[in-house]
C-alpha positions in Angstrom: -28.4 -35.6 29.6 -26.8 -37.3 26.5 -28.7 -34.8 24.3 -27.4 -31.9 26.3 -23.8 -33.1 26.0 -24.2 -33.6 22.3 -25.7 -30.1 21.9 -22.8 -28.6 23.9 -20.2 -30.4 21.8 -21.9 -29.4 18.5 -22.0 -25.8 19.7 -18.3 -25.9 20.6 -17.3 -27.4 17.3 -19.3 -24.8 15.5 -17.6 -22.0 17.4 -14.1 -23.4 16.6 -15.1 -23.8 12.9 -16.4 -20.2 12.9 -13.2 -18.8 14.4 -11.0 -20.8 12.0 -13.1 -19.6 9.1 -13.0 -15.9 10.2 -9.2 -16.1 10.3 -8.8 -18.0 7.1 -5.7 -17.6 4.9 -6.4 -18.3 1.3 -3.6 -19.0 -1.2 -3.8 -18.8 -4.9 -2.5 -21.6 -7.1 0.9 -21.0 -8.8 -1.0 -21.1 -12.1 -3.2 -18.2 -10.9 -6.2 -17.0 -12.9 -9.2 -14.6 -12.3 -9.8 -13.6 -8.7 -13.4 -14.5 -8.9 -12.8 -18.0 -10.4 -12.7 -20.8 -7.8 -10.1 -22.7 -9.8 -7.6 -19.8 -9.0 -7.6 -20.7 -5.3 -6.3 -23.6 -3.4 -9.4 -25.3 -1.8 -11.6 -23.6 -4.5 -12.7 -20.9 -2.1 -12.9 -17.3 -3.5 -11.6 -14.8 -0.8 -14.0 -12.5 1.0 -13.6 -9.3 2.9 -12.4 -11.0 6.1 -10.0 -13.4 4.5 -6.2 -13.1 4.4 -4.9 -13.7 0.9 -1.5 -15.0 -0.3 -0.9 -14.6 -4.1 1.4 -17.3 -5.4 0.9 -16.9 -9.2 -0.5 -14.4 -11.7 -4.0 -13.3 -10.4 -6.3 -10.8 -12.3 -8.5 -8.6 -10.3 -12.1 -8.2 -11.5 -13.3 -6.2 -8.5 -12.6 -7.8 -5.1 -12.1 -7.3 -1.4 -10.0 -9.0 1.3 -8.4 -8.5 4.7 -4.6 -8.7 4.6 -2.8 -9.4 1.4 0.7 -10.8 0.6 2.0 -11.1 -2.9 4.8 -13.6 -2.9 8.0 -13.4 -5.1 6.3 -15.5 -7.9 3.1 -13.7 -7.5 1.6 -11.1 -9.9 -1.4 -9.0 -9.1 -3.1 -7.0 -11.9 -6.4 -5.9 -13.3 -8.3 -8.1 -15.8 -7.7 -6.7 -19.3 -11.4 -5.8 -19.9 -11.5 -2.5 -18.1 -10.4 -0.6 -14.9 -10.8 -2.7 -11.7 -10.5 -2.0 -7.9 -9.1 -4.2 -5.2 -10.0 -3.2 -1.6 -7.5 -4.4 1.0 -8.9 -3.7 4.5 -5.7 -4.7 6.3 -2.0 -4.7 5.4 -0.6 -5.1 1.9 2.8 -6.6 1.5 4.3 -6.9 -1.9 7.2 -9.3 -2.5 6.4 -9.8 -6.2 4.7 -7.6 -8.8 1.7 -5.3 -8.5 0.9 -3.6 -11.9 -1.6 -2.7 -14.5 -2.5 -5.5 -17.0 0.2 -4.9 -19.6 -1.2 -2.4 -22.1 -4.7 -2.6 -20.9 -6.6 -0.2 -18.4 -5.8 0.3 -14.8 -5.6 -1.4 -11.4 -6.9 0.7 -8.5 -6.0 -0.4 -5.0 -7.3 0.9 -1.6 -5.3 -0.1 1.5 -6.7 0.3 5.0 -3.6 -0.9 6.9 0.2 -0.8 6.4 2.0 -0.8 3.1 5.2 -2.8 2.6 7.0 -3.0 -0.8 9.8 -5.4 -1.4 9.0 -5.9 -5.1 7.8 -4.1 -8.2 4.9 -1.8 -7.6 3.7 0.1 -10.7 -0.1 0.1 -10.9 -2.0 3.4 -11.6 -3.7 4.4 -8.3 -3.2 3.5 -4.7 -5.4 5.0 -2.1 -4.5 4.8 1.7 -7.8 4.8 3.4 -7.0 3.8 7.1 -8.6 5.7 9.9 -5.5 4.9 12.1 -1.9 5.9 11.2 -0.6 3.8 8.3 3.0 2.7 8.2 5.1 2.6 5.0 8.2 0.5 4.6 10.1 0.1 1.3 13.1 -1.9 0.3 12.4 -1.3 -3.4 11.2 1.8 -5.1 7.5 2.6 -5.6 6.7 3.5 -9.1 2.9 3.6 -9.3 1.3 6.6 -11.1 -0.3 8.1 -8.1 -0.4 7.4 -4.3 -2.9 9.3 -2.1 -3.8 9.5 1.5 -7.5 9.3 1.2 -8.2 9.8 5.0 -6.5 12.9 6.3 -7.7 12.1 9.9 -4.6 9.8 10.2 -0.9 10.2 9.3 1.5 8.2 7.2 4.5 7.0 9.1 7.8 6.1 7.1 9.5 3.2 8.9 12.3 3.1 6.3 13.8 5.1 3.5 11.1 5.8 0.9 11.9 6.0 -2.9 9.2 7.2 -5.2 9.8 7.1 -9.0 7.4 8.9 -11.3 4.7 8.9 -8.7 2.4 11.7 -7.8 2.2 11.8 -3.9 -0.9 13.5 -2.6 -1.0 13.9 1.2 -4.4 15.4 1.0 -3.9 17.7 3.9 -2.4 15.0 6.1 1.2 14.4 7.5 4.0 12.2 6.4 6.3 11.5 9.4 9.8 10.3 8.5 11.7 8.3 11.1 15.0 9.2 12.7 17.7 9.7 10.1 15.5 8.2 7.3 15.6 9.6 3.7 12.8 10.4 1.2 13.8 10.2 -2.5 11.4 11.6 -5.2 12.2 11.1 -8.9 10.4 12.9 -11.7 7.1 13.9 -10.1 6.0 15.8 -7.1 4.7 15.6 -3.5 2.0 18.0 -2.6 -0.8 19.1 -0.2 0.4 18.3 3.3 3.1 18.4 6.0 6.4 16.5 6.1 7.7 16.1 9.7 11.1 14.5 10.1 13.5 13.6 12.8 16.9 14.6 11.5 15.6 13.2 8.2 16.5 14.1 4.6 14.7 14.7 1.3 16.2 14.4 -2.1 14.5 15.6 -5.3 15.8 14.3 -8.7 14.7 14.5 -12.4 12.8 17.8 -12.0 10.7 16.5 -9.0 9.3 19.2 -6.9 7.2 20.2 -3.7 3.9 22.0 -3.8 1.8 23.3 -0.9 3.9 21.6 1.6 5.2 22.5 5.1 8.6 20.9 6.0 9.7 20.4 9.6 13.0 19.0 11.0 14.2 17.8 7.6 17.3 18.5 5.7 16.5 19.4 2.0 19.4 18.2 -0.2 20.7 19.4 -3.5 18.4 21.1 -6.0 15.0 21.8 -4.4 12.3 22.6 -6.9 9.3 24.5 -5.5 6.1 25.1 -7.4 4.1 27.0 -4.9 3.4 27.6 -1.1 6.2 25.6 0.5 7.0 26.5 4.1 10.3 25.5 5.6 10.2 25.6 9.4 13.3 26.9 11.2 14.3 23.3 12.4 15.0 22.4 8.7 18.1 22.9 6.7 18.7 23.5 3.0 21.9 21.8 1.9 23.0 22.8 -1.6 26.1 20.7 -1.4 24.4 17.4 -2.6 
């Protein structure tokens, strides 16, 4: 009987430990370091695909994968200087700090399977949105990465706030960008192409020679000078306003 109770308790403790480990949140040290160095992380545990990660200092990616990721205001996420590296985020990515290429050296590639929230500086080279479900975008600061692409056109992108893109190539890859009620899309210096923009009394502004290409626009007001490269369809619910 005692052996049975001991076995039961051991199994229960193992289950609790397993659940805790599956839901682990791993913080970097404020000093940071290489992602694949145990000394970079509080508790000396390198994050894996199922771990939520919080970046508290400068962390260099040398090829990595995690679940949800938060970059704190003092955090910096960048590639290691040796070559191009990819970080795969299976869940949501929230940036309150800095996401960039290593200054002067190669590129940081990021894939994001969940929602994308930007409250900081975001200027890495390539960001791919890979989610099979609709992915939500919310910006309080501009996004200035070289390219952002919807890599899974079976799902849509949902703008939950105004979106500002500066010098960013925006590839919808045949998918939809849905802009919320009264929200605004600002594009500076590059272009949005290959998809459908569906608004809800929403507005699009193009600045610094930005333009649209192979895009269908529905229920959106196009403001100011609208540059078109090719094959832009404006549905009758939309409005062109040259007064801005």
